[in-house]
Backbone as CSV, one residue per row, in Angstrom:
resi,resn,N_x,N_y,N_z,CA_x,CA_y,CA_z,C_x,C_y,C_z
1,MET,31.753,-52.763,179.828,32.406,-51.617,180.302,32.937,-51.761,181.677
2,ILE,33.955,-51.031,181.853,34.533,-51.036,183.135,33.926,-50.078,184.340
3,HIS,33.578,-51.135,185.390,32.770,-50.500,186.403,33.742,-49.753,187.590
4,SER,33.998,-48.540,187.057,34.939,-47.619,187.619,34.213,-47.149,189.038
5,ALA,32.764,-47.255,189.034,32.182,-46.705,190.158,32.361,-47.477,191.610
6,ASN,32.840,-48.678,191.295,32.774,-49.695,192.360,33.931,-48.926,193.475
7,ALA,33.717,-48.522,194.443,34.538,-47.863,195.352,35.759,-48.819,196.097
8,ALA,35.260,-50.274,196.073,36.125,-51.018,196.596,37.416,-51.209,195.623
9,ALA,36.942,-50.893,194.503,37.925,-51.200,193.433,38.605,-50.133,192.901
10,SER,38.289,-48.814,192.883,39.056,-47.798,192.355,38.944,-46.617,193.005
11,ASP,39.758,-45.445,192.647,39.830,-44.315,193.174,39.781,-43.297,192.270
12,ALA,39.641,-43.385,191.159,39.503,-42.612,189.821,39.396,-43.550,188.675
13,ARG,38.837,-43.206,187.588,39.056,-44.068,186.446,40.272,-44.067,185.523
14,PHE,40.723,-45.051,185.059,42.328,-45.202,184.327,41.903,-44.280,183.134
15,ASN,42.925,-43.286,183.154,42.892,-42.228,182.023,43.936,-42.460,180.949
16,GLY,44.623,-43.842,180.985,45.446,-43.968,179.934,46.984,-43.459,180.288
17,GLU,46.928,-42.680,181.073,48.442,-42.333,181.555,49.341,-42.902,182.531
18,PRO,50.357,-43.203,182.397,51.336,-43.895,183.428,51.077,-43.048,184.775
19,LEU,51.252,-43.875,185.756,51.184,-43.282,187.048,53.054,-43.364,187.511
20,PRO,53.579,-42.346,187.366,55.036,-42.578,187.633,55.483,-42.491,189.202
21,LEU,56.536,-43.272,189.355,56.665,-43.445,190.718,58.341,-43.644,190.753
22,PRO,59.103,-43.098,191.772,60.357,-43.222,191.936,61.067,-44.304,191.545
23,ASN,62.092,-44.474,191.182,62.953,-45.633,191.307,63.142,-46.311,192.537
24,GLY,62.822,-47.516,192.868,63.134,-48.176,194.225,62.028,-47.919,194.933
25,PHE,60.836,-47.171,194.501,59.553,-47.134,195.378,59.251,-48.404,195.780
26,TRP,58.997,-49.527,194.939,58.414,-50.955,195.597,59.235,-51.787,196.654
27,THR,60.654,-51.286,196.599,61.692,-52.147,197.491,62.244,-51.372,198.505
28,GLU,62.494,-49.951,198.311,63.267,-49.077,199.024,62.744,-48.195,200.010
29,THR,61.387,-47.802,199.647,60.815,-46.704,200.255,60.455,-46.797,201.779
30,PRO,60.719,-46.001,202.501,60.491,-46.406,203.936,59.161,-46.749,204.404
31,MET,58.469,-47.293,205.284,57.554,-47.943,205.507,56.592,-46.441,206.028
32,SER,55.399,-46.334,205.586,54.573,-45.231,206.195,53.219,-45.458,205.408
33,ALA,52.107,-45.069,206.221,50.748,-45.205,205.583,50.835,-44.464,204.104
34,ALA,51.196,-43.412,204.090,51.189,-42.807,203.023,51.759,-43.442,201.615
35,SER,52.936,-44.100,201.849,53.682,-44.974,200.848,52.966,-46.166,200.567
36,ASP,52.132,-46.833,201.659,51.239,-47.803,201.231,49.977,-47.473,200.466
37,GLU,49.431,-46.283,200.721,48.533,-46.230,199.938,48.883,-45.562,198.573
38,ILE,49.943,-45.045,198.218,50.469,-44.871,196.980,50.440,-46.219,196.255
39,ALA,51.370,-46.816,197.002,51.411,-48.186,196.284,50.078,-48.963,195.767
40,ARG,49.261,-48.927,196.662,47.825,-49.554,196.523,46.908,-48.662,195.220
41,ALA,47.342,-47.311,195.285,46.559,-46.821,194.185,47.259,-47.121,192.882
42,ALA,48.864,-47.179,192.907,49.373,-47.314,191.592,49.057,-48.945,191.114
43,ALA,48.825,-49.820,192.168,48.513,-51.169,191.782,47.107,-51.176,191.156
44,LEU,46.170,-50.525,191.646,44.922,-50.239,191.337,44.720,-49.506,189.692
45,HIS,45.621,-48.512,189.718,45.453,-47.610,188.211,46.176,-48.799,187.309
46,PHE,47.068,-49.576,187.600,47.564,-50.644,186.702,46.533,-51.675,186.167
47,ALA,45.928,-51.998,187.304,44.869,-53.207,187.109,43.613,-52.469,186.242
48,ARG,43.326,-51.229,186.314,42.234,-50.710,185.589,42.665,-50.735,183.952
49,GLY,43.935,-50.121,184.180,44.332,-49.816,182.646,44.393,-51.373,181.960
50,PHE,44.711,-52.327,182.530,44.797,-53.751,181.788,43.785,-54.022,181.641
51,ALA,42.659,-53.899,182.481,41.110,-54.314,182.267,40.606,-53.422,181.323
52,LEU,41.068,-52.397,181.177,40.529,-51.580,179.803,40.972,-52.158,178.392
53,PHE,42.139,-52.650,178.385,42.908,-53.182,177.405,42.013,-54.596,176.982
54,LEU,41.746,-55.410,178.050,41.200,-56.522,178.101,39.574,-56.398,177.615
55,ASP,39.264,-55.272,178.058,37.810,-55.207,177.322,37.614,-54.653,176.112
56,GLU,38.468,-53.978,175.599,38.372,-53.009,174.358,39.256,-53.796,173.069
57,ARG,40.254,-54.230,173.414,41.196,-54.602,172.592,41.512,-56.023,172.640
58,SER,41.228,-56.818,173.695,41.807,-58.218,173.561,40.795,-59.344,172.827
59,ALA,41.363,-60.299,172.397,40.380,-61.380,171.751,40.936,-62.607,172.380
60,PRO,40.069,-63.501,173.114,38.789,-63.074,173.039,38.246,-62.091,174.193
61,GLN,37.208,-61.524,173.950,36.460,-60.614,174.793,35.987,-61.229,175.921
62,PRO,36.285,-60.518,177.397,36.181,-61.036,178.358,34.577,-61.198,178.751
63,LEU,34.164,-62.060,179.614,33.028,-62.157,180.271,33.156,-61.265,181.549
64,GLY,34.316,-61.524,182.345,34.616,-60.481,183.514,35.982,-60.335,183.771
65,VAL,36.466,-59.369,184.202,37.818,-59.011,184.692,37.653,-58.829,186.293
66,TYR,38.651,-59.470,186.896,38.266,-59.192,188.390,39.574,-59.091,189.185
67,LEU,39.547,-58.251,190.219,40.751,-58.273,191.258,40.353,-59.515,192.078
68,ILE,41.155,-59.990,192.743,41.411,-61.270,193.713,42.414,-61.052,194.486
69,GLY,42.833,-61.806,195.365,44.031,-61.685,196.260,43.819,-60.317,197.358
70,SER,45.204,-59.875,197.347,45.246,-58.665,198.516,44.763,-57.499,197.908
71,LEU,44.516,-57.344,196.836,44.059,-55.771,196.364,42.182,-56.137,196.555
72,ALA,41.840,-57.437,196.694,40.409,-57.407,196.935,40.020,-57.725,198.329
73,HIS,40.888,-58.685,198.850,40.373,-59.042,200.450,41.335,-58.353,201.452
74,GLY,42.317,-57.469,201.120,42.922,-56.912,202.073,44.490,-57.269,202.181
75,GLY,45.179,-56.247,202.773,46.461,-56.795,203.268,47.754,-56.665,201.994
76,PHE,47.237,-55.736,201.253,48.327,-55.744,199.894,49.443,-54.943,200.570
77,SER,50.735,-55.410,199.824,51.799,-54.934,200.350,52.871,-54.689,198.991
78,ARG,53.166,-53.291,199.073,53.909,-52.716,198.117,54.977,-53.660,197.646
79,ARG,55.600,-54.238,198.300,56.890,-55.124,198.353,56.717,-56.741,197.953
80,TYR,55.833,-57.284,198.720,55.584,-58.637,198.436,54.578,-59.104,198.124
81,SER,53.274,-58.202,197.693,52.278,-58.773,197.249,52.338,-58.890,195.450
82,ASP,51.371,-59.739,195.043,51.416,-59.739,193.806,50.066,-58.962,193.196
83,ILE,49.828,-58.630,192.379,48.761,-58.073,191.511,47.597,-59.065,191.066
84,ASP,46.923,-59.613,191.675,46.310,-60.995,191.309,45.011,-60.446,190.729
85,MET,44.764,-60.880,189.375,43.682,-60.602,188.593,43.001,-61.570,188.041
86,ALA,41.884,-61.844,187.814,41.100,-63.152,187.242,40.385,-62.693,185.985
87,LEU,40.307,-63.500,184.917,39.853,-63.190,183.554,39.001,-64.391,183.007
88,VAL,37.826,-64.256,182.946,36.861,-65.343,182.443,36.273,-64.837,181.365
89,THR,36.503,-65.836,180.179,36.237,-65.754,178.895,35.323,-67.106,178.731
90,GLU,34.659,-66.751,177.260,33.759,-68.056,177.019,34.427,-69.461,176.805
91,GLN,35.652,-69.471,176.135,36.118,-70.479,175.898,37.748,-70.671,176.214
92,GLY,38.190,-70.009,177.190,39.336,-69.608,177.699,40.395,-69.095,176.883
93,LEU,41.725,-69.047,176.865,42.679,-68.522,176.129,43.724,-69.183,175.721
94,SER,44.012,-68.906,174.427,45.223,-69.388,173.778,46.685,-68.914,174.448
95,GLN,47.599,-69.805,173.855,49.010,-68.954,174.141,49.440,-67.692,173.951
96,SER,49.109,-67.884,172.573,48.884,-66.423,171.913,48.255,-64.978,172.400
97,ALA,47.061,-65.766,172.834,46.395,-64.598,173.774,46.927,-63.930,174.898
98,LEU,47.434,-65.123,175.691,48.064,-64.842,177.059,49.250,-63.975,176.720
99,ASP,50.207,-64.299,175.747,51.513,-63.526,175.470,50.979,-62.034,175.257
100,ALA,49.796,-61.780,174.091,49.707,-60.448,174.025,49.269,-59.672,175.364
101,MET,48.726,-60.338,175.993,48.391,-59.844,177.466,49.497,-59.192,178.202
102,ARG,50.683,-60.211,178.285,51.836,-59.966,178.846,52.451,-58.543,178.319
103,THR,52.604,-58.586,177.038,53.103,-57.316,176.458,52.324,-56.234,176.593
104,GLU,50.972,-56.518,176.792,50.291,-55.211,177.034,50.477,-54.709,178.639
105,ALA,50.637,-55.684,179.444,50.845,-55.458,181.036,52.392,-54.365,181.002
106,ALA,53.263,-55.150,180.266,54.483,-54.595,180.353,54.766,-53.444,179.566
107,ALA,53.966,-53.014,178.650,53.747,-51.690,177.941,53.075,-50.650,179.318
108,LEU,52.129,-51.231,180.079,51.225,-50.349,181.029,52.554,-49.864,182.145
109,SER,53.230,-50.657,182.471,54.227,-50.629,183.760,54.956,-51.824,183.799
110,PRO,56.392,-51.627,183.176,57.287,-53.062,183.453,57.436,-53.492,184.802
111,ASP,57.251,-52.562,186.053,57.534,-52.692,187.225,56.193,-53.795,187.598
112,LEU,55.082,-53.129,187.761,54.044,-53.638,187.968,53.685,-54.886,186.966
113,ALA,53.937,-54.951,185.967,53.461,-55.990,185.036,54.242,-57.265,185.538
114,SER,55.642,-57.297,186.162,56.300,-58.336,186.991,55.598,-58.469,188.181
115,LYS,54.616,-58.029,188.748,53.942,-58.656,189.855,52.595,-59.172,189.405
116,LEU,51.925,-58.860,187.915,51.000,-59.317,187.855,50.580,-60.822,187.713
117,SER,49.809,-61.656,188.487,49.400,-62.774,188.627,47.977,-63.288,187.886
118,LEU,48.188,-63.740,186.772,46.884,-63.701,186.016,46.115,-65.212,186.240
119,PHE,44.819,-65.147,186.811,43.870,-66.545,187.110,42.985,-66.653,185.713
120,TRP,42.883,-67.411,185.036,41.994,-67.392,183.974,41.000,-68.842,183.710
121,SER,39.826,-68.770,183.203,39.266,-69.831,182.824,38.032,-69.606,181.746
122,ASP,37.540,-70.696,181.515,36.468,-70.756,180.458,35.121,-70.216,181.387
123,ARG,33.952,-70.661,180.685,32.681,-70.398,181.187,32.549,-71.207,182.373
124,ASP,33.092,-72.612,182.176,32.655,-73.724,182.895,33.604,-73.883,183.997
125,PHE,35.000,-72.926,184.040,35.840,-73.336,184.890,36.081,-74.835,184.784
126,SER,36.477,-74.845,183.458,37.140,-76.451,183.364,38.365,-76.495,182.735
127,ILE,38.865,-75.330,182.485,40.348,-75.410,181.927,41.105,-74.031,182.417
128,GLY,42.461,-73.902,182.103,43.028,-72.500,182.627,43.553,-72.730,183.914
129,ARG,43.942,-71.580,184.439,44.901,-71.591,185.698,43.710,-71.070,186.768
130,PHE,43.045,-71.634,187.562,42.204,-71.338,188.611,42.189,-72.522,189.786
131,PRO,43.131,-72.620,190.288,42.974,-73.507,191.625,41.675,-73.549,192.396
132,PRO,41.550,-74.463,192.961,40.377,-74.289,193.999,40.438,-73.062,195.195
133,LEU,41.337,-72.883,195.697,41.313,-71.910,196.791,41.111,-70.325,195.959
134,ASP,41.696,-70.167,195.025,41.471,-69.119,194.134,40.255,-69.030,193.497
135,ARG,39.646,-69.953,193.255,38.243,-70.228,192.753,37.380,-69.518,193.934
136,VAL,37.486,-69.869,195.250,37.022,-69.640,196.432,36.881,-68.093,196.733
137,ASP,38.133,-67.536,196.460,38.511,-66.369,196.639,37.648,-65.542,195.666
138,TYR,37.699,-66.110,194.177,36.885,-65.331,193.176,35.350,-65.025,193.755
139,LEU,34.720,-66.126,194.485,33.394,-66.495,194.682,33.245,-65.436,195.921
140,ASP,33.928,-65.469,196.751,33.788,-64.701,198.314,34.320,-62.985,197.777
141,HIS,35.441,-62.902,197.272,36.088,-61.400,197.292,36.221,-60.865,195.947
142,ALA,35.748,-61.146,194.877,36.195,-60.694,193.730,35.426,-59.036,193.555
143,VAL,36.407,-58.573,193.021,35.799,-57.110,192.807,36.066,-56.752,191.253
144,SER,34.673,-56.648,190.564,34.761,-56.440,189.267,35.232,-55.334,188.608
145,LEU,36.155,-55.157,187.503,36.705,-54.314,186.718,35.790,-54.170,185.702
146,VAL,35.554,-55.405,184.958,34.572,-55.616,183.916,33.760,-56.699,184.264
147,GLU,32.604,-56.453,183.707,31.524,-57.465,183.808,30.562,-57.542,182.786
148,ARG,30.255,-58.435,182.070,29.383,-58.485,181.011,28.212,-59.869,181.428
149,GLU,29.027,-60.799,182.310,28.201,-61.786,182.920,29.069,-62.406,184.261
150,ARG,28.306,-62.553,185.209,29.015,-62.882,186.293,28.804,-64.285,186.437
151,VAL,29.865,-65.203,186.123,29.746,-66.598,185.932,30.068,-67.156,187.367
152,GLN,29.247,-68.191,188.088,29.478,-68.634,189.141,29.634,-69.967,189.306
153,PRO,31.130,-70.420,189.252,31.233,-71.670,189.263,30.968,-72.456,190.690
154,PRO,30.479,-74.014,190.469,30.232,-74.285,191.802,31.671,-74.258,192.843
155,ARG,31.051,-74.029,193.937,31.999,-73.978,195.019,32.882,-75.111,195.638
156,PRO,34.001,-74.997,195.425,34.877,-76.133,195.943,34.610,-76.522,197.223
157,THR,34.330,-77.862,197.834,33.903,-78.391,198.977,35.240,-78.342,199.972
158,LEU,35.231,-78.293,201.171,36.327,-78.550,202.114,37.050,-79.673,201.616
159,LYS,36.391,-80.845,201.441,37.339,-81.964,201.014,38.077,-81.741,199.685
160,GLU,37.489,-80.998,198.980,38.206,-80.718,197.856,39.152,-79.784,197.983
161,ILE,39.245,-78.788,198.741,40.336,-77.731,199.163,41.347,-78.611,199.912
162,ARG,41.023,-79.542,200.790,41.965,-80.441,201.646,43.064,-81.162,200.509
163,ALA,42.060,-81.646,199.926,42.878,-82.678,198.561,43.597,-81.901,197.805
164,TYR,43.577,-80.511,197.584,44.276,-79.705,196.655,45.317,-79.185,197.822
165,LEU,45.048,-78.540,198.977,46.376,-78.523,199.740,47.066,-79.614,200.064
166,SER,46.912,-80.709,200.014,47.729,-81.732,200.955,48.542,-82.341,199.462
167,GLY,48.139,-81.915,198.266,49.176,-82.199,196.973,50.252,-81.187,196.622
168,ALA,50.043,-80.640,195.602,51.150,-79.864,194.855,51.592,-78.644,195.910
169,PRO,50.594,-77.798,196.656,51.080,-76.903,197.316,52.107,-77.250,198.720
170,LEU,51.257,-78.176,199.147,52.156,-78.637,200.420,53.494,-79.349,200.108
171,GLU,53.674,-79.971,198.694,55.036,-80.613,198.429,55.837,-79.570,198.106
172,ASN,55.358,-78.432,197.340,56.251,-77.324,196.674,56.607,-76.523,197.943
173,TRP,55.681,-76.279,198.983,56.286,-75.406,200.301,57.339,-76.426,201.099
174,ALA,57.045,-77.667,201.177,57.936,-78.791,201.570,59.324,-78.543,200.791
175,ASP,59.599,-78.555,199.865,60.676,-78.343,198.943,61.407,-77.116,199.193
176,SER,60.586,-76.006,199.220,61.074,-74.626,199.247,61.548,-74.750,200.914
177,ALA,61.004,-75.134,201.941,61.440,-75.217,203.296,62.679,-75.972,203.420
178,ARG,63.038,-76.801,202.549,64.217,-77.820,202.739,65.592,-76.837,202.138
179,ARG,64.833,-76.189,201.456,66.182,-75.736,200.230,66.593,-74.500,201.219
180,PHE,65.662,-73.783,201.858,66.041,-72.527,202.527,66.560,-73.099,204.010
181,ALA,66.121,-74.094,204.329,66.842,-74.749,205.629,68.416,-75.162,205.560
182,THR,68.842,-75.363,204.464,69.919,-75.924,203.986,71.044,-74.789,203.503
183,LEU,70.334,-73.719,203.168,71.265,-72.349,202.564,72.143,-72.058,203.412
184,GLY,73.238,-71.454,203.143,74.130,-70.693,203.899,73.993,-69.250,203.884
185,ALA,73.424,-68.774,203.075,73.013,-67.179,202.742,71.877,-66.996,201.974
186,LEU,71.292,-65.765,202.414,70.107,-65.534,201.730,70.099,-64.342,200.583
187,ASP,70.063,-64.658,199.464,70.306,-63.725,198.079,69.021,-62.871,198.021
188,VAL,69.487,-61.719,197.837,68.097,-60.684,197.443,67.096,-61.300,196.690
189,LYS,67.376,-61.944,195.601,66.452,-62.411,194.949,65.424,-63.575,195.608
190,ASP,65.887,-63.961,196.641,65.118,-64.743,197.501,64.342,-64.356,198.293
191,TYR,64.343,-63.085,198.658,63.686,-62.290,199.734,62.192,-62.836,199.897
192,LYS,61.555,-62.357,198.703,60.200,-62.762,198.616,59.694,-64.056,198.853
193,SER,60.370,-65.043,197.995,60.031,-66.319,198.248,60.342,-67.134,199.943
194,TYR,61.295,-66.517,200.516,61.614,-66.673,201.714,60.669,-66.427,202.696
195,LEU,60.401,-65.068,202.645,59.151,-64.443,203.528,57.811,-65.610,203.272
196,ARG,57.524,-65.781,201.920,56.385,-66.524,201.798,56.849,-67.682,202.297
197,THR,57.312,-68.457,202.390,57.949,-69.898,202.871,57.429,-70.027,204.277
198,LEU,57.861,-68.493,205.282,57.798,-68.261,206.547,56.355,-68.353,206.815
199,LEU,55.562,-67.791,205.841,54.107,-67.270,206.108,53.155,-68.240,205.841
200,TYR,53.740,-69.381,204.809,52.511,-70.278,204.447,52.089,-71.105,205.371
201,PRO,52.744,-71.755,206.543,51.707,-72.288,207.404,50.281,-71.712,207.886
202,ALA,50.294,-70.365,207.951,49.186,-69.427,208.097,48.177,-69.556,206.990
203,ARG,48.471,-69.546,206.013,47.499,-69.844,204.623,47.280,-71.204,204.576
204,PHE,48.269,-72.225,204.933,47.777,-73.545,204.551,46.641,-73.597,206.006
205,VAL,47.007,-73.420,207.341,45.877,-73.936,208.296,44.754,-73.155,208.163
206,TYR,44.773,-71.794,207.563,43.672,-71.311,207.418,42.764,-72.084,206.285
207,GLY,43.195,-72.304,205.144,42.579,-73.086,204.245,42.455,-74.615,204.657
208,TRP,42.862,-75.123,205.381,42.864,-76.581,205.644,41.529,-76.462,206.709
209,ILE,41.255,-75.461,207.421,40.401,-75.429,208.673,38.907,-74.857,207.973
210,THR,39.217,-73.883,207.315,38.065,-73.228,206.879,37.299,-73.370,205.210
211,GLY,38.414,-73.748,204.611,37.926,-74.104,203.213,37.952,-72.654,202.377
212,CYS,38.520,-71.605,202.937,38.449,-70.405,202.589,39.858,-69.695,202.133
213,MET,39.795,-68.420,201.484,40.868,-67.595,201.494,40.806,-66.266,201.991
214,ALA,41.799,-65.792,202.768,41.649,-64.402,203.416,43.213,-63.709,203.451
215,SER,43.283,-62.674,204.078,44.278,-62.046,204.182,45.353,-62.887,205.172
216,ASN,46.529,-62.200,204.859,47.740,-62.948,205.869,47.417,-62.771,207.463
217,ASP,46.870,-61.469,207.607,46.621,-61.161,208.804,45.454,-61.853,209.621
218,ASP,44.126,-62.245,208.858,43.347,-62.959,209.061,43.955,-64.556,209.357
219,ALA,44.804,-64.989,208.436,45.065,-66.437,208.663,46.072,-66.437,209.847
220,VAL,46.809,-65.382,210.316,47.710,-65.455,211.266,46.868,-65.339,212.578
221,ALA,45.580,-64.666,212.471,44.651,-64.341,213.884,44.126,-65.813,213.780
222,LEU,43.942,-66.775,212.834,43.253,-67.966,213.096,44.348,-68.857,213.765
223,LEU,45.660,-69.025,213.460,46.681,-69.409,214.127,46.684,-69.170,215.532
224,ASN,46.684,-68.015,215.902,46.654,-67.771,217.318,45.409,-68.381,218.222
225,GLU,44.403,-68.462,217.428,42.992,-69.034,217.945,43.205,-70.515,218.319
226,GLN,43.467,-71.100,216.802,43.656,-72.716,217.060,45.019,-73.310,217.575
227,GLN,46.046,-72.267,217.733,47.542,-73.180,218.437,47.437,-74.676,217.798
228,PRO,48.064,-74.917,216.475,48.211,-76.062,216.224,49.341,-76.650,216.778
229,ALA,49.436,-77.996,217.343,50.330,-78.515,217.964,51.772,-78.405,217.396
230,GLU,52.860,-77.901,217.977,54.093,-77.884,217.591,54.675,-76.979,216.357
231,LEU,53.775,-76.122,215.955,53.704,-75.144,215.037,54.306,-73.832,215.808
232,ASN,55.407,-73.293,215.331,55.827,-72.146,215.607,55.393,-71.036,215.196
233,ILE,54.305,-70.374,216.197,53.762,-69.376,215.586,54.128,-68.124,215.747
234,ASP,55.105,-68.030,216.512,55.724,-66.723,216.974,56.638,-66.332,215.429
235,LEU,57.153,-67.634,215.000,57.897,-67.242,213.662,57.072,-66.860,212.514
236,VAL,55.978,-67.372,212.527,55.082,-66.965,211.461,54.424,-65.411,211.676
237,ALA,54.399,-65.198,212.786,53.925,-63.762,213.390,54.956,-62.720,212.889
238,GLU,56.244,-63.183,213.228,57.443,-62.381,212.823,57.432,-62.046,211.349
239,ALA,57.056,-63.109,210.745,57.400,-62.960,209.190,56.236,-61.997,208.659
240,LEU,54.825,-61.846,209.491,54.020,-61.318,208.960,54.291,-59.626,209.351
241,GLU,54.959,-59.315,210.436,55.259,-58.036,210.791,56.104,-57.435,209.745
242,CYS,57.235,-58.352,209.249,58.125,-58.151,208.190,57.530,-57.830,206.688
243,ARG,56.610,-58.669,206.615,55.899,-58.125,205.286,54.987,-57.052,205.545
244,ARG,54.453,-56.423,206.766,53.493,-55.269,206.799,54.442,-54.161,206.724
245,ALA,56.026,-54.471,207.341,56.802,-53.264,207.222,57.676,-53.265,205.978
246,ALA,57.149,-54.037,205.054,58.032,-54.127,203.886,59.880,-54.257,203.789
247,ARG,60.129,-55.322,204.962,61.409,-55.154,205.311,62.189,-56.116,204.802
248,ASP,63.636,-56.050,204.691,64.456,-57.036,204.152,64.125,-58.313,205.205
249,PRO,64.120,-59.556,204.801,63.941,-60.570,205.774,65.181,-61.293,206.353
250,ASP,66.327,-60.671,206.172,67.397,-61.279,206.601,67.553,-61.594,207.987
251,TYR,67.110,-60.665,208.766,66.956,-60.908,210.134,66.262,-62.241,210.624
252,LEU,65.448,-62.679,209.941,64.753,-63.844,210.086,65.389,-65.058,209.592
253,PHE,66.494,-65.009,208.576,66.987,-66.095,208.178,67.770,-66.998,209.245
254,PRO,68.376,-66.297,210.374,68.658,-67.546,211.321,67.797,-68.450,211.789
255,ASP,66.451,-68.418,211.610,65.279,-69.379,212.054,65.058,-70.039,210.884
256,ARG,65.918,-70.200,209.905,65.657,-71.208,208.505,65.260,-72.495,209.188
257,GLY,66.316,-72.862,209.916,66.312,-74.248,210.294,64.901,-74.862,211.045
258,LEU,64.158,-74.003,211.437,62.897,-74.481,212.017,61.657,-74.572,210.754
259,LEU,61.901,-74.426,209.643,61.039,-74.576,208.538,60.621,-76.061,208.477
260,PRO,61.699,-77.048,208.462,61.110,-78.236,208.159,60.538,-78.823,209.541
261,GLN,60.315,-78.280,210.746,59.282,-78.671,211.848,57.953,-78.041,211.331
262,GLN,57.943,-76.745,210.634,56.688,-76.344,210.343,55.993,-77.104,209.643
263,VAL,56.556,-77.525,208.647,56.115,-78.505,207.624,55.542,-79.634,208.407
264,ASP,56.250,-80.303,209.452,55.907,-81.554,209.984,54.583,-81.288,210.656
265,ALA,54.511,-79.845,211.405,53.717,-79.623,212.234,52.119,-79.423,211.319
266,CYS,52.544,-79.004,209.990,51.185,-78.999,209.039,50.692,-80.582,208.632
267,ARG,51.600,-81.355,208.344,51.272,-82.629,208.213,50.706,-83.611,209.542
268,ARG,51.058,-83.142,210.451,50.287,-83.714,211.834,48.729,-83.265,211.814
269,LEU,48.717,-81.983,211.428,47.455,-81.238,211.449,46.257,-82.211,210.109
270,MET,47.093,-82.379,209.031,46.445,-82.870,208.238,45.879,-84.376,208.511
271,ALA,46.808,-85.093,209.184,46.654,-86.584,209.817,45.491,-86.548,210.667
272,LEU,45.416,-85.336,211.584,44.175,-85.302,212.389,42.997,-84.955,211.818
273,GLY,42.762,-84.303,210.490,41.659,-84.149,209.783,41.388,-84.926,208.882
274,SER,42.056,-85.860,208.616,41.853,-87.063,207.353,40.646,-88.127,207.885
């Protein structure tokens, strides 16, 4: 059953009706506490509806469906956040099952389905899409929407987290940093990616030092405490303020040339900790 009584997860039980929002709400509505709360409520409403489908009509039936990410640990941005959900089943998911889930999500809300980021695995967490840091997020912050059995995978060690961060996440960020550093103009379609590239040093350093996952606010706070050598913390803080205000990041584009230096600073931190 869906655990709609969980105060951290829901405001009211999903009733099967769409939650109408005006066109442009997710990108154009002026910043206010009210608009942010409406956005969060809409995202939770969508997540509960999707969980209801998974619980009652999907195959395989889930062991658990959870909120992770910013809807679970805080800092949800109506413009820049994904709707991160975790799904655990007995033996994992086939591609056809994943396709059916995407179709159902789009039927619930095309706008919000585009934000859905689904993490999934089997009982043993041996297959699927569930990287180590997201597994830590599941262990520390997951909010249950459906739960027949709480599966507890082994907690990744700090050594495993660091090995993960120094691989594809670092290289993908470095590639993104190089690309943006050489661009002559910032396209609207790249706003979200550019802002994430600016913010990534905070997420990287937080994960590297603590082995944990937290909100962007907490990650930037740790940067201010640790002051990694030659990392431009002010640029990361400005990116955080842009995200909080759901602003266009064009005014930060002149700083794109600093991105390769940010990557180098994180590589130096890795060398110190290796």
